[in-house]
PDB file with one MODEL, atoms N, CA, C and O in Angstrom:
MODEL        1
ATOM      1  N   MET A   1       0.822  -1.168  -0.005  1.00  0.00           N
ATOM      2  CA  MET A   1      -0.032  -0.019  -0.104  1.00  0.00           C
ATOM      3  C   MET A   1       0.944   1.253  -0.047  1.00  0.00           C
ATOM      4  O   MET A   1       1.897   1.333   0.727  1.00  0.00           O
ATOM      5  N   LYS A   2       0.581   2.219  -0.958  1.00  0.00           N
ATOM      6  CA  LYS A   2       1.229   3.430  -0.681  1.00  0.00           C
ATOM      7  C   LYS A   2       0.426   4.745  -1.076  1.00  0.00           C
ATOM      8  O   LYS A   2      -0.514   4.714  -1.870  1.00  0.00           O
ATOM      9  N   ALA A   3       0.868   5.880  -0.466  1.00  0.00           N
ATOM     10  CA  ALA A   3       0.314   6.889  -0.532  1.00  0.00           C
ATOM     11  C   ALA A   3       1.162   8.072  -0.855  1.00  0.00           C
ATOM     12  O   ALA A   3       2.258   8.220  -0.314  1.00  0.00           O
ATOM     13  N   THR A   4       0.668   8.948  -1.754  1.00  0.00           N
ATOM     14  CA  THR A   4       1.267   9.778  -2.758  1.00  0.00           C
ATOM     15  C   THR A   4       0.740  11.345  -2.652  1.00  0.00           C
ATOM     16  O   THR A   4      -0.308  11.678  -3.206  1.00  0.00           O
ATOM     17  N   LEU A   5       1.388  12.097  -2.046  1.00  0.00           N
ATOM     18  CA  LEU A   5       1.013  13.485  -1.648  1.00  0.00           C
ATOM     19  C   LEU A   5       1.488  14.290  -2.928  1.00  0.00           C
ATOM     20  O   LEU A   5       2.621  14.049  -3.345  1.00  0.00           O
ATOM     21  N   GLU A   6       0.737  15.192  -3.557  1.00  0.00           N
ATOM     22  CA  GLU A   6       1.290  16.125  -4.440  1.00  0.00           C
ATOM     23  C   GLU A   6       0.958  17.715  -4.144  1.00  0.00           C
ATOM     24  O   GLU A   6      -0.151  18.110  -3.783  1.00  0.00           O
ATOM     25  N   PHE A   7       1.995  18.476  -4.337  1.00  0.00           N
ATOM     26  CA  PHE A   7       1.706  19.858  -4.080  1.00  0.00           C
ATOM     27  C   PHE A   7       2.182  20.693  -5.314  1.00  0.00           C
ATOM     28  O   PHE A   7       3.132  20.345  -6.015  1.00  0.00           O
ATOM     29  N   ASN A   8       1.514  21.712  -5.501  1.00  0.00           N
ATOM     30  CA  ASN A   8       2.079  22.780  -6.299  1.00  0.00           C
ATOM     31  C   ASN A   8       2.941  23.800  -5.488  1.00  0.00           C
ATOM     32  O   ASN A   8       2.557  24.712  -4.755  1.00  0.00           O
ATOM     33  N   LEU A   9       4.128  23.431  -5.793  1.00  0.00           N
ATOM     34  CA  LEU A   9       5.352  24.233  -4.890  1.00  0.00           C
ATOM     35  C   LEU A   9       5.088  25.714  -4.894  1.00  0.00           C
ATOM     36  O   LEU A   9       5.228  26.410  -3.889  1.00  0.00           O
ATOM     37  N   ASP A  10       4.630  26.249  -6.273  1.00  0.00           N
ATOM     38  CA  ASP A  10       4.641  27.747  -6.168  1.00  0.00           C
ATOM     39  C   ASP A  10       3.429  28.213  -5.610  1.00  0.00           C
ATOM     40  O   ASP A  10       3.307  29.437  -5.568  1.00  0.00           O
ATOM     41  N   LYS A  11       2.355  27.410  -5.103  1.00  0.00           N
ATOM     42  CA  LYS A  11       1.241  27.844  -4.500  1.00  0.00           C
ATOM     43  C   LYS A  11       0.858  27.157  -3.125  1.00  0.00           C
ATOM     44  O   LYS A  11       0.117  27.684  -2.295  1.00  0.00           O
ATOM     45  N   GLU A  12       1.384  26.064  -3.002  1.00  0.00           N
ATOM     46  CA  GLU A  12       1.285  25.326  -1.814  1.00  0.00           C
ATOM     47  C   GLU A  12       2.663  25.003  -0.904  1.00  0.00           C
ATOM     48  O   GLU A  12       2.653  24.115  -0.052  1.00  0.00           O
ATOM     49  N   ARG A  13       3.710  25.730  -1.150  1.00  0.00           N
ATOM     50  CA  ARG A  13       4.822  25.566  -0.554  1.00  0.00           C
ATOM     51  C   ARG A  13       4.677  25.333   1.000  1.00  0.00           C
ATOM     52  O   ARG A  13       5.250  24.352   1.472  1.00  0.00           O
ATOM     53  N   GLN A  14       3.975  26.136   1.801  1.00  0.00           N
ATOM     54  CA  GLN A  14       4.001  26.163   3.137  1.00  0.00           C
ATOM     55  C   GLN A  14       3.561  24.960   3.703  1.00  0.00           C
ATOM     56  O   GLN A  14       4.034  24.402   4.693  1.00  0.00           O
ATOM     57  N   GLU A  15       2.058  24.382   2.584  1.00  0.00           N
ATOM     58  CA  GLU A  15       1.798  23.092   3.074  1.00  0.00           C
ATOM     59  C   GLU A  15       2.492  21.902   3.044  1.00  0.00           C
ATOM     60  O   GLU A  15       2.397  20.972   3.844  1.00  0.00           O
ATOM     61  N   PHE A  16       3.381  22.013   1.814  1.00  0.00           N
ATOM     62  CA  PHE A  16       4.700  21.138   1.702  1.00  0.00           C
ATOM     63  C   PHE A  16       5.540  21.093   2.835  1.00  0.00           C
ATOM     64  O   PHE A  16       5.913  20.042   3.357  1.00  0.00           O
ATOM     65  N   GLU A  17       5.847  22.253   3.228  1.00  0.00           N
ATOM     66  CA  GLU A  17       6.989  22.393   4.280  1.00  0.00           C
ATOM     67  C   GLU A  17       6.400  21.606   5.770  1.00  0.00           C
ATOM     68  O   GLU A  17       7.111  20.929   6.513  1.00  0.00           O
ATOM     69  N   ASP A  18       4.794  21.919   5.992  1.00  0.00           N
ATOM     70  CA  ASP A  18       4.345  21.451   7.088  1.00  0.00           C
ATOM     71  C   ASP A  18       4.013  19.898   7.027  1.00  0.00           C
ATOM     72  O   ASP A  18       3.923  19.229   8.057  1.00  0.00           O
ATOM     73  N   CYS A  19       3.830  19.347   5.707  1.00  0.00           N
ATOM     74  CA  CYS A  19       3.784  17.999   5.715  1.00  0.00           C
ATOM     75  C   CYS A  19       5.217  17.271   6.043  1.00  0.00           C
ATOM     76  O   CYS A  19       5.358  16.423   6.925  1.00  0.00           O
ATOM     77  N   THR A  20       6.246  17.748   5.187  1.00  0.00           N
ATOM     78  CA  THR A  20       7.351  17.019   5.379  1.00  0.00           C
ATOM     79  C   THR A  20       8.207  17.268   6.704  1.00  0.00           C
ATOM     80  O   THR A  20       9.230  16.639   6.975  1.00  0.00           O
ATOM     81  N   ASN A  21       7.660  18.248   7.469  1.00  0.00           N
ATOM     82  CA  ASN A  21       8.357  18.596   8.738  1.00  0.00           C
ATOM     83  C   ASN A  21       7.559  18.136   9.773  1.00  0.00           C
ATOM     84  O   ASN A  21       7.774  18.466  10.940  1.00  0.00           O
ATOM     85  N   GLY A  22       6.517  17.290   9.391  1.00  0.00           N
ATOM     86  CA  GLY A  22       5.710  16.788  10.720  1.00  0.00           C
ATOM     87  C   GLY A  22       6.240  15.981  11.611  1.00  0.00           C
ATOM     88  O   GLY A  22       5.677  15.980  12.706  1.00  0.00           O
ATOM     89  N   TRP A  23       7.144  15.299  11.479  1.00  0.00           N
ATOM     90  CA  TRP A  23       8.415  14.575  12.255  1.00  0.00           C
ATOM     91  C   TRP A  23       8.735  15.486  13.133  1.00  0.00           C
ATOM     92  O   TRP A  23       8.427  15.380  14.321  1.00  0.00           O
ATOM     93  N   LYS A  24       9.342  16.413  12.677  1.00  0.00           N
ATOM     94  CA  LYS A  24      10.217  17.411  13.641  1.00  0.00           C
ATOM     95  C   LYS A  24       9.302  18.164  14.731  1.00  0.00           C
ATOM     96  O   LYS A  24       9.733  18.596  15.800  1.00  0.00           O
ATOM     97  N   TRP A  25       7.779  18.264  14.226  1.00  0.00           N
ATOM     98  CA  TRP A  25       7.256  18.933  15.118  1.00  0.00           C
ATOM     99  C   TRP A  25       6.559  17.832  16.423  1.00  0.00           C
ATOM    100  O   TRP A  25       6.063  18.191  17.491  1.00  0.00           O
ATOM    101  N   LYS A  26       6.722  16.484  15.923  1.00  0.00           N
ATOM    102  CA  LYS A  26       6.308  15.518  16.767  1.00  0.00           C
ATOM    103  C   LYS A  26       7.486  15.202  17.567  1.00  0.00           C
ATOM    104  O   LYS A  26       7.362  14.808  18.727  1.00  0.00           O
ATOM    105  N   CYS A  27       8.489  15.337  17.076  1.00  0.00           N
ATOM    106  CA  CYS A  27       9.828  15.197  18.087  1.00  0.00           C
ATOM    107  C   CYS A  27      10.000  16.296  19.191  1.00  0.00           C
ATOM    108  O   CYS A  27      10.592  16.038  20.239  1.00  0.00           O
ATOM    109  N   ILE A  28       9.490  17.478  18.937  1.00  0.00           N
ATOM    110  CA  ILE A  28       9.702  18.728  19.758  1.00  0.00           C
ATOM    111  C   ILE A  28       8.224  18.358  20.821  1.00  0.00           C
ATOM    112  O   ILE A  28       8.326  18.501  22.040  1.00  0.00           O
ATOM    113  N   VAL A  29       7.425  18.070  20.437  1.00  0.00           N
ATOM    114  CA  VAL A  29       6.041  17.956  21.377  1.00  0.00           C
ATOM    115  C   VAL A  29       6.648  16.559  22.380  1.00  0.00           C
ATOM    116  O   VAL A  29       6.474  16.587  23.599  1.00  0.00           O
ATOM    117  N   ILE A  30       7.228  15.597  21.830  1.00  0.00           N
ATOM    118  CA  ILE A  30       7.798  14.619  22.473  1.00  0.00           C
ATOM    119  C   ILE A  30       8.582  15.282  23.767  1.00  0.00           C
ATOM    120  O   ILE A  30       8.330  15.171  24.967  1.00  0.00           O
ATOM    121  N   GLU A  31       9.655  16.033  23.064  1.00  0.00           N
ATOM    122  CA  GLU A  31      10.586  16.489  24.234  1.00  0.00           C
ATOM    123  C   GLU A  31      10.084  17.403  25.163  1.00  0.00           C
ATOM    124  O   GLU A  31      10.602  17.404  26.280  1.00  0.00           O
ATOM    125  N   LEU A  32       8.946  18.379  24.857  1.00  0.00           N
ATOM    126  CA  LEU A  32       8.353  19.054  25.782  1.00  0.00           C
ATOM    127  C   LEU A  32       7.532  18.193  26.679  1.00  0.00           C
ATOM    128  O   LEU A  32       7.701  18.352  27.888  1.00  0.00           O
ATOM    129  N   ASP A  33       6.691  17.329  26.285  1.00  0.00           N
ATOM    130  CA  ASP A  33       6.184  16.465  27.189  1.00  0.00           C
ATOM    131  C   ASP A  33       7.168  15.594  28.220  1.00  0.00           C
ATOM    132  O   ASP A  33       6.796  15.398  29.377  1.00  0.00           O
ATOM    133  N   ASN A  34       8.166  15.197  27.838  1.00  0.00           N
ATOM    134  CA  ASN A  34       9.157  14.500  28.740  1.00  0.00           C
ATOM    135  C   ASN A  34       9.729  15.591  29.576  1.00  0.00           C
ATOM    136  O   ASN A  34       9.967  15.431  30.773  1.00  0.00           O
ATOM    137  N   GLU A  35       9.936  16.645  28.968  1.00  0.00           N
ATOM    138  CA  GLU A  35      10.564  17.828  29.882  1.00  0.00           C
ATOM    139  C   GLU A  35       9.487  17.994  31.033  1.00  0.00           C
ATOM    140  O   GLU A  35       9.798  17.822  32.212  1.00  0.00           O
ATOM    141  N   LEU A  36       8.253  18.324  30.648  1.00  0.00           N
ATOM    142  CA  LEU A  36       7.243  18.608  31.840  1.00  0.00           C
ATOM    143  C   LEU A  36       7.002  17.330  32.557  1.00  0.00           C
ATOM    144  O   LEU A  36       6.555  17.459  33.697  1.00  0.00           O
ATOM    145  N   ARG A  37       7.191  16.210  32.154  1.00  0.00           N
ATOM    146  CA  ARG A  37       7.199  15.329  33.305  1.00  0.00           C
ATOM    147  C   ARG A  37       8.301  15.176  34.163  1.00  0.00           C
ATOM    148  O   ARG A  37       8.129  14.874  35.344  1.00  0.00           O
ATOM    149  N   THR A  38       9.671  15.395  33.572  1.00  0.00           N
ATOM    150  CA  THR A  38      10.795  15.443  34.343  1.00  0.00           C
ATOM    151  C   THR A  38      10.667  16.427  35.456  1.00  0.00           C
ATOM    152  O   THR A  38      10.941  16.089  36.607  1.00  0.00           O
ATOM    153  N   ARG A  39      10.277  17.585  35.173  1.00  0.00           N
ATOM    154  CA  ARG A  39       9.975  18.635  36.087  1.00  0.00           C
ATOM    155  C   ARG A  39       9.220  18.462  37.251  1.00  0.00           C
ATOM    156  O   ARG A  39       9.497  18.872  38.377  1.00  0.00           O
ATOM    157  N   THR A  40       8.046  17.692  36.818  1.00  0.00           N
ATOM    158  CA  THR A  40       7.096  17.441  37.929  1.00  0.00           C
ATOM    159  C   THR A  40       7.466  16.225  38.778  1.00  0.00           C
ATOM    160  O   THR A  40       7.289  16.291  39.995  1.00  0.00           O
ATOM    161  N   LYS A  41       7.973  15.112  38.217  1.00  0.00           N
ATOM    162  CA  LYS A  41       8.455  14.097  38.601  1.00  0.00           C
ATOM    163  C   LYS A  41       9.628  14.192  39.714  1.00  0.00           C
ATOM    164  O   LYS A  41       9.605  13.628  40.808  1.00  0.00           O
ATOM    165  N   TYR A  42      10.438  14.845  39.317  1.00  0.00           N
ATOM    166  CA  TYR A  42      11.782  15.348  40.213  1.00  0.00           C
ATOM    167  C   TYR A  42      11.828  16.582  40.708  1.00  0.00           C
ATOM    168  O   TYR A  42      12.893  17.086  41.066  1.00  0.00           O
ATOM    169  N   ALA A  43      10.814  17.128  40.774  1.00  0.00           N
ATOM    170  CA  ALA A  43      11.017  18.587  41.245  1.00  0.00           C
ATOM    171  C   ALA A  43      11.689  18.793  42.728  1.00  0.00           C
ATOM    172  O   ALA A  43      11.345  18.064  43.659  1.00  0.00           O
ATOM    173  N   SER A  44      12.403  19.547  42.849  1.00  0.00           N
ATOM    174  CA  SER A  44      12.905  19.623  44.384  1.00  0.00           C
ATOM    175  C   SER A  44      11.801  20.004  45.250  1.00  0.00           C
ATOM    176  O   SER A  44      10.678  20.309  44.850  1.00  0.00           O
ATOM    177  N   ASP A  45      12.297  19.959  46.808  1.00  0.00           N
ATOM    178  CA  ASP A  45      11.683  20.295  47.631  1.00  0.00           C
ATOM    179  C   ASP A  45      11.293  21.731  47.778  1.00  0.00           C
ATOM    180  O   ASP A  45      10.340  22.136  48.444  1.00  0.00           O
ATOM    181  N   LYS A  46      12.302  22.608  46.942  1.00  0.00           N
ATOM    182  CA  LYS A  46      12.364  23.933  47.050  1.00  0.00           C
ATOM    183  C   LYS A  46      11.304  24.482  45.912  1.00  0.00           C
ATOM    184  O   LYS A  46      11.058  25.688  45.916  1.00  0.00           O
ATOM    185  N   THR A  47      10.683  23.643  44.957  1.00  0.00           N
ATOM    186  CA  THR A  47       9.975  24.026  44.210  1.00  0.00           C
ATOM    187  C   THR A  47       8.568  24.329  44.681  1.00  0.00           C
ATOM    188  O   THR A  47       8.063  23.413  45.330  1.00  0.00           O
ATOM    189  N   PRO A  48       7.938  25.239  44.530  1.00  0.00           N
ATOM    190  CA  PRO A  48       6.553  25.542  45.094  1.00  0.00           C
ATOM    191  C   PRO A  48       5.766  24.666  44.524  1.00  0.00           C
ATOM    192  O   PRO A  48       6.083  24.095  43.480  1.00  0.00           O
ATOM    193  N   ASP A  49       4.477  24.432  45.243  1.00  0.00           N
ATOM    194  CA  ASP A  49       3.591  23.376  44.918  1.00  0.00           C
ATOM    195  C   ASP A  49       2.756  23.884  43.722  1.00  0.00           C
ATOM    196  O   ASP A  49       2.199  23.134  42.920  1.00  0.00           O
ATOM    197  N   GLU A  50       2.721  25.373  43.676  1.00  0.00           N
ATOM    198  CA  GLU A  50       1.733  25.957  42.726  1.00  0.00           C
ATOM    199  C   GLU A  50       2.322  25.844  41.367  1.00  0.00           C
ATOM    200  O   GLU A  50       1.553  25.773  40.408  1.00  0.00           O
ATOM    201  N   VAL A  51       3.810  25.818  41.158  1.00  0.00           N
ATOM    202  CA  VAL A  51       4.684  25.705  39.912  1.00  0.00           C
ATOM    203  C   VAL A  51       4.453  24.422  39.464  1.00  0.00           C
ATOM    204  O   VAL A  51       4.289  24.267  38.254  1.00  0.00           O
ATOM    205  N   VAL A  52       4.398  23.252  40.376  1.00  0.00           N
ATOM    206  CA  VAL A  52       4.236  21.757  40.067  1.00  0.00           C
ATOM    207  C   VAL A  52       2.934  21.737  39.650  1.00  0.00           C
ATOM    208  O   VAL A  52       2.758  21.166  38.573  1.00  0.00           O
ATOM    209  N   GLU A  53       2.065  22.150  40.137  1.00  0.00           N
ATOM    210  CA  GLU A  53       0.402  21.903  39.673  1.00  0.00           C
ATOM    211  C   GLU A  53       0.335  22.557  38.587  1.00  0.00           C
ATOM    212  O   GLU A  53      -0.285  21.966  37.702  1.00  0.00           O
ATOM    213  N   ALA A  54       0.925  24.006  38.201  1.00  0.00           N
ATOM    214  CA  ALA A  54       0.942  24.521  37.059  1.00  0.00           C
ATOM    215  C   ALA A  54       1.580  23.498  35.615  1.00  0.00           C
ATOM    216  O   ALA A  54       0.992  23.434  34.536  1.00  0.00           O
ATOM    217  N   LEU A  55       2.686  22.885  35.890  1.00  0.00           N
ATOM    218  CA  LEU A  55       3.426  22.292  35.125  1.00  0.00           C
ATOM    219  C   LEU A  55       2.280  20.774  34.635  1.00  0.00           C
ATOM    220  O   LEU A  55       2.160  20.317  33.498  1.00  0.00           O
ATOM    221  N   VAL A  56       1.707  20.370  35.676  1.00  0.00           N
ATOM    222  CA  VAL A  56       0.933  19.342  35.413  1.00  0.00           C
ATOM    223  C   VAL A  56      -0.051  19.704  34.673  1.00  0.00           C
ATOM    224  O   VAL A  56      -0.295  18.916  33.759  1.00  0.00           O
ATOM    225  N   LYS A  57      -0.908  20.900  34.761  1.00  0.00           N
ATOM    226  CA  LYS A  57      -1.995  21.110  34.148  1.00  0.00           C
ATOM    227  C   LYS A  57      -1.578  21.427  32.552  1.00  0.00           C
ATOM    228  O   LYS A  57      -2.355  21.274  31.610  1.00  0.00           O
ATOM    229  N   VAL A  58      -0.160  21.911  32.440  1.00  0.00           N
ATOM    230  CA  VAL A  58       0.129  22.208  31.179  1.00  0.00           C
ATOM    231  C   VAL A  58       0.217  21.007  30.400  1.00  0.00           C
ATOM    232  O   VAL A  58      -0.304  20.895  29.290  1.00  0.00           O
ATOM    233  N   ARG A  59       1.009  19.928  31.095  1.00  0.00           N
ATOM    234  CA  ARG A  59       0.994  18.491  30.383  1.00  0.00           C
ATOM    235  C   ARG A  59      -0.055  17.869  29.935  1.00  0.00           C
ATOM    236  O   ARG A  59      -0.181  17.264  28.871  1.00  0.00           O
ATOM    237  N   ASP A  60      -1.058  18.087  31.053  1.00  0.00           N
ATOM    238  CA  ASP A  60      -2.575  17.505  30.884  1.00  0.00           C
ATOM    239  C   ASP A  60      -3.074  18.116  29.685  1.00  0.00           C
ATOM    240  O   ASP A  60      -3.400  17.330  28.795  1.00  0.00           O
ATOM    241  N   TYR A  61      -3.230  19.588  29.420  1.00  0.00           N
ATOM    242  CA  TYR A  61      -3.614  20.305  28.444  1.00  0.00           C
ATOM    243  C   TYR A  61      -3.009  19.922  27.061  1.00  0.00           C
ATOM    244  O   TYR A  61      -3.741  19.733  26.090  1.00  0.00           O
ATOM    245  N   LEU A  62      -1.730  19.817  27.001  1.00  0.00           N
ATOM    246  CA  LEU A  62      -1.144  19.095  25.962  1.00  0.00           C
ATOM    247  C   LEU A  62      -1.687  17.727  25.522  1.00  0.00           C
ATOM    248  O   LEU A  62      -2.020  17.564  24.348  1.00  0.00           O
ATOM    249  N   ARG A  63      -1.778  16.821  26.350  1.00  0.00           N
ATOM    250  CA  ARG A  63      -2.128  15.580  26.371  1.00  0.00           C
ATOM    251  C   ARG A  63      -3.595  15.551  25.581  1.00  0.00           C
ATOM    252  O   ARG A  63      -3.818  14.917  24.550  1.00  0.00           O
ATOM    253  N   GLU A  64      -4.483  16.332  26.259  1.00  0.00           N
ATOM    254  CA  GLU A  64      -5.717  16.664  25.978  1.00  0.00           C
ATOM    255  C   GLU A  64      -5.896  17.027  24.360  1.00  0.00           C
ATOM    256  O   GLU A  64      -6.763  16.552  23.626  1.00  0.00           O
ATOM    257  N   LEU A  65      -4.968  17.887  24.025  1.00  0.00           N
ATOM    258  CA  LEU A  65      -5.026  18.431  22.618  1.00  0.00           C
ATOM    259  C   LEU A  65      -4.645  17.616  21.663  1.00  0.00           C
ATOM    260  O   LEU A  65      -5.220  17.617  20.575  1.00  0.00           O
ATOM    261  N   LEU A  66      -3.525  16.733  21.966  1.00  0.00           N
ATOM    262  CA  LEU A  66      -3.210  15.582  21.118  1.00  0.00           C
ATOM    263  C   LEU A  66      -4.342  14.428  20.997  1.00  0.00           C
ATOM    264  O   LEU A  66      -4.630  13.819  19.966  1.00  0.00           O
ATOM    265  N   ASN A  67      -4.873  14.276  22.179  1.00  0.00           N
ATOM    266  CA  ASN A  67      -6.147  13.124  22.100  1.00  0.00           C
ATOM    267  C   ASN A  67      -7.296  13.527  21.334  1.00  0.00           C
ATOM    268  O   ASN A  67      -7.915  12.727  20.634  1.00  0.00           O
ATOM    269  N   GLU A  68      -7.597  14.725  21.441  1.00  0.00           N
ATOM    270  CA  GLU A  68      -8.626  15.410  20.642  1.00  0.00           C
ATOM    271  C   GLU A  68      -8.537  15.205  19.249  1.00  0.00           C
ATOM    272  O   GLU A  68      -9.495  14.837  18.569  1.00  0.00           O
ATOM    273  N   ASP A  69      -7.160  15.485  18.713  1.00  0.00           N
ATOM    274  CA  ASP A  69      -6.918  15.354  17.285  1.00  0.00           C
ATOM    275  C   ASP A  69      -6.524  13.770  16.811  1.00  0.00           C
ATOM    276  O   ASP A  69      -6.254  13.464  15.649  1.00  0.00           O
ATOM    277  N   GLY A  70      -6.551  12.838  17.948  1.00  0.00           N
ATOM    278  CA  GLY A  70      -6.243  11.388  17.465  1.00  0.00           C
ATOM    279  C   GLY A  70      -4.620  11.305  17.341  1.00  0.00           C
ATOM    280  O   GLY A  70      -4.131  10.347  16.743  1.00  0.00           O
ATOM    281  N   LEU A  71      -3.958  12.104  17.790  1.00  0.00           N
ATOM    282  CA  LEU A  71      -2.536  11.840  18.038  1.00  0.00           C
ATOM    283  C   LEU A  71      -2.031  11.489  18.918  1.00  0.00           C
ATOM    284  O   LEU A  71      -2.270  11.908  20.050  1.00  0.00           O
ATOM    285  N   ILE A  72      -0.935  10.357  18.543  1.00  0.00           N
ATOM    286  CA  ILE A  72      -0.279   9.610  19.845  1.00  0.00           C
ATOM    287  C   ILE A  72       1.169  10.020  19.713  1.00  0.00           C
ATOM    288  O   ILE A  72       1.648  10.302  18.614  1.00  0.00           O
ATOM    289  N   LEU A  73       2.016  10.061  21.075  1.00  0.00           N
ATOM    290  CA  LEU A  73       2.955  10.598  21.156  1.00  0.00           C
ATOM    291  C   LEU A  73       3.791   9.247  20.942  1.00  0.00           C
ATOM    292  O   LEU A  73       5.022   9.277  20.942  1.00  0.00           O
TER     293      LEU A  73
ENDMDL
END
């Protein structure tokens, strides 16, 4: 099974770039998710609870957005 995407690069350059760079976006989102996890799981005792809670909320929101669009990390 194959899939072929065609772009008119004169008019659809940005769509082409979005398509071919999708894996880069995924890598960045995975890195962000891992960083949020690390900063919450291994937060020092000096880190205010409010900061940890905010980071957890951001990570939860990120995962909610991914889930809504059927994207899997």
